[in-house]
Structures are given as C-alpha cells and as structure tokens.
N, C-alpha and C positions, 0 to 999 in steps of 0.2 A: 625226367629228373626233377625239373622245377615243380611239376605237378605233385610228385611224391613229397617234396619238401613242404608244399602248402598243406597237404593232407596231414603230415606229421605235426605241423604247427597247429592246425585245427584240432587234431586229436589231443595235443598237449594242452590247449586252452580248455577244451571240454572236460578233460580230466581234472584240471585245476579248479574249474567251476563246480564240478561234481562234489568235491570234498567240502567246500564251504556250504553248499546247499544241504549236505547231510548234517552238518553241525548246526545250521539254522533250524532245520526240522527238529533236531534233538533238543536245542535250547527252547524252542517254542513248546515242545512237549513237556519239558521240565517245568516251565512257567505254568502251563495248564495243569500239571499235576499239583503244583503248589496252590493254585487258586481253588481247585476242586477239593483238595485236602483241607484247606482253610475253611471253606464253606461247610464241609462235613463236620469238622471239629467245633466250629462256632455254633452251628445249629444243634449239634448233639449235646453240647454242654450248656445250652441255653435254658436257664431256669430262674424263675423269680418268685419269691414268696412274700405276700403282703397280708397284713391284718386290716380288714375293712369293716366299717360300721354298716350293717345291713338294715337295721331297724332301731327304733328307740321306743322303749316302754316306759312311759312317765318321763323321768329324768335319767334313766339307765340305758346307755347305748348297748345294743347287742352286736358283738363283734364276731367275725368269722375270719379264720386264716385260710387264704386261698393260695394255691401254687399254680403258676403257668409253666408248663413244660412242652417241649416239642412233641412228646408222645401223645398228648391229648388231641392232636389233630392228625388224621391219616395223611393229609397232603404234606405236612412237615416230615412225617416218617418216610414217605416216598421220596421227598427231597433229600433226606440224609442218605437213604439207600442208593439213590441214583448218583449222587455226588461221590459216595464211597466207591461205587462200582466204576465210575469214571476215573477216580484216582487210582484204583487197582489196575484198570486197563492201561492207563498211562505209564504206570510203574513197570508193568510187563512189557509194554511196547518200547520203553527206554532200554530194558535189558535185551530185547530182540534187536533193537537198532545197534547196540554195542557189540553183540556177538551173534547177529543174525545171519551172517554169511555162512556160518557152519550149519545152520538149520534150514537153509533154503533147499527146496526140492523142486527143480524144474521151473523156477520163477513163481511158485505158488505163494511164497511168503508175502510178496508185494500185494497180490490180490487179496489175501486174507487180512492183511493190515488195513487196506483200504475199506474192505467190507466192515471190519470191526470198528474202525473209526467212524464210519457213517452210522452204525448202530449205536455207538456211544453218544454221538451228537443227538440222535432221536431220543434216547433215554434221558440225557441231561436236559434237553429242551422240555420234555414232559414234566420232569421234576421241578425245574425252575418255574414253569408256567403254573403248575398247581400251587406251589408255595407263594407265588406272587399274587394269585387270586385270593388265597387265605389271608395274606398280609394286608391286602386292600380291604378285605372284609373286617379284619381286626382293627384297622386304622379308622375306617369310616362307618362300619356297621351297615345294616340294611334296614331302613325304616319300613319298607313294605312287608318284610318278613318279621319285623320287630326283633331283630337281632341287634343287641347293643354292641357298641365298640368297646374294645378292651385296652387299647393302647393308651387311653387316658389314665388307666389305673396301673398298668404294667409297662412303664416307659422303657426300662432297661431290657426287658424281654423283647419288646418291639425293635429297639435300637440294634440289639445283637442279631435279631432275625433279618433286619434290613442290611446289616453288614454281610451276613451270610449270603443274602440274595445278590448283593453287588459282586462278591467273590465268585459266586456260581455263574453269574452272567458273564463275567470276564473269562471264566473257564469255558463257557459255552462258545463265546466268540473265538477264543483260541482253538477250541476243538474243531470249529468250522474251518478255520484257516489250515489246521493240520489235515483235515479230511481232504481239502482241495489239494494240498501239497502231496499227500500220499497218492491221490488219484493221478496227479501229474507225473509223479515218480513212476507209477505203474505204466502210464502211457508213453512216456519219453524214455526210450532205451538208450543207454550210453552208446556212442558211436563205435567204441572198440568192440562191443558185442556183435554188431551187425557185420563187421568185416571179417 
C-alpha cells in the first residue's frame, strides 16, 4: 500500500514536470523562430546606394552610383534562404507541438522532430558560416587576392548585415538547445507510458 502511494506521488511529480518542460521547449522554439525570422528580414531588406568618385579628369570628378545588395553575394543569398527555412521549420514545429498529439503515429512524431531539428541546425550553421566569411572579407578585404574592403564605403549595409549575423547566431544556438531537448524528449519516455 505504501509502495503504491510512493509510485503515485512519483508519477504525479513526473507529470507536473512534463508540462513545464513542454512549455519551455515551445518558448525556446518561439524565440528561435523570432531570431531566424529577424535575421532573414534584416538581410533580405539590406540595401544601400551611394554615389562615389571613381576618377578625376582635370578638375572634373567622375561619379558612379553603386548599390550594395544581399543578392550580389551568393553566400548572403544562402544565408537568407537558410534562415528562412529555419524560420519555416520552427513555425511548423510550433504547430506540431500545439496539436501534435493528434498527428502522432506510434511515436514516430518525436523521432521525425528530432531528425528535422538536427537538419535545421546543420543548414543554419552552413548559412551563418558562409555569411560570416563574406562579412569578414567585406570588412577587411584580402590583400593577397587584391580584393578591397567595402565596409568603409557601405557602412549601413555592413551594420545591418552584422545585426542579421548576430540574430542568426542566436537562432543557431537556440536551435542547438532545441535539438538537444527534442532528442532528450525522444529518449526519455514518460513513466505513465511504461506502466
């Protein structure tokens, strides 16, 4: 009799801990969605136009109007696509988390969520790494290849790109935490299911 009461107490505690853990994962996923969506929007809307003097003939300066856009660099395009896909993934996973009990087929939902979370971490990591490399090149240039830096001419473009990289890095860290939590959720079965 005493043993059964202890089991009931233990099950009651595990059930009450399961509910907050679900909400913690949901809130972390919402914040990750906001971070990756912000990175996508900031980089996708990143554009700056400047008129620069490129030469002087006599006393007459020759001016050229140049525009810096994210579309001019394939790494930034990949960054926008990767963050957009991570945002979409998080949005779908939020919906699955809220009404996923109806969609579960023999526990397959938890495995698919864990696999998709890991794939999203890899995609987001690749996009952030490529964009970080190009941002460093734009900031400092490469004297060996004779590539000039552009951040001294397009300050606003570089500042917005840096903000997008910070948001994406925060989203990447949150996605790694989400991936660990979803794997733990897959491995740790509730005690009420095992009895």
